[in-house]
C-alpha positions, -999 to +999 in steps of 0.1 A: +003-074-010+012-106+007-011-131+024-003-118+058-011-082+048-044-093+032-054-111+064-045-081+086-064-058+062-095-079+064-094-079+102-090-042+106-110-028+077-144-029+095-131-008+124-115+018+101-145+021+077-168+025+107-149+057+114-157+069+079-120+065+069-106+047+039-082+019+044-057+025+016-034-004+023-012-024+048+025-031+048+042-055+072+079-056+076+089-085+098+123-080+114+121-097+148+117-071+176+119-044+151+089-055+130+066-028+117+030-028+107+022+003+086-015+011+079-022+037+053-055+056+057-072+085+039-102+107+043-118+135+023-103+166+037-070+149+046-054+130+075-040+146+106-023+134+138-055+133+158-071+110+132-041+088+131-042+085+169-079+076+169-074+050+142-044+036+160-065+032+192-092+013+173-069-009+152-048-018+183-079-030+201-089-052+171-054-066+167-051-074+204-083-095+201-076-111+168-038-115+173-027-121+137+009-112+145+026-134+170+059-114+172+065-080+187+058-051+163+053-014+161+020-001+147+022+030+125-008+048+111+000+070+082-015+090+053-006+079+018+013+112+014+023+127-019+043+097-030+011+076-026+016+038-025-005+018-049-021-013-037-053-020-057-063-018-094-085+012-084-054+030-071-036+024-103-065+036-124-066+069-105-029+075-113-028+069-151-006+094-168+016+099-137+051+087-132+055+057-108+082+036-092+077-001-094+095-028-075+090-064-086+090-094-064+113-112-089+136-098-115+125-094-150+153-091-176+177-087-148+158-058-132+135-055-102+131-017-102+112+002-129+103+038-133+080+052-159+046+066-168+016+045-159-002+043-192-029+017-184-045-004-157-070-032-158-082-057-132-053-080-140-023-058-150-008-024-156+011-009-185+042+012-178+061+033-204+098+039-197+129+046-217+127+010-232+091+014-243+059-002-230+059-031-206+030-049-189+031-062-153+006-084-136-003-073-100+011-106-087+046-096-100+045-062-082+060-061-047+056-024-042+046+007-062+042+044-055+035+076-073+065+100-079+055+135-070+071+163-090+074+197-074 
């Protein structure tokens, strides 16, 4: 997660946790008038459209006051879904043994995309096993990661 996302997360987290909702993570995709702020939430028992609307109302109010994003953007509140994005070491720890997609900020050995089984996670790094064996990645190398759901 980038510095901007971390700043936004710190600003909105108190409002979301006050609703007894978990803030899973934040993604910001800056594209001028088409910028998107996606906020992932979760709650025991699941997330529905009514909860997303309530959280959107609260988050919008906080963002209007704090104003961390100067350009126009669309706010989207979403559940993590079955292809759950991974943001924190705790998220990775909960998914050990599952297959994940990993996108790196910079290429390693000519690759930015990796897919494999998450075999380990610590506070500093993860271990992924793919067709080439085991590889370790620090969280600072990871741009985006998500669980691959198998039906």
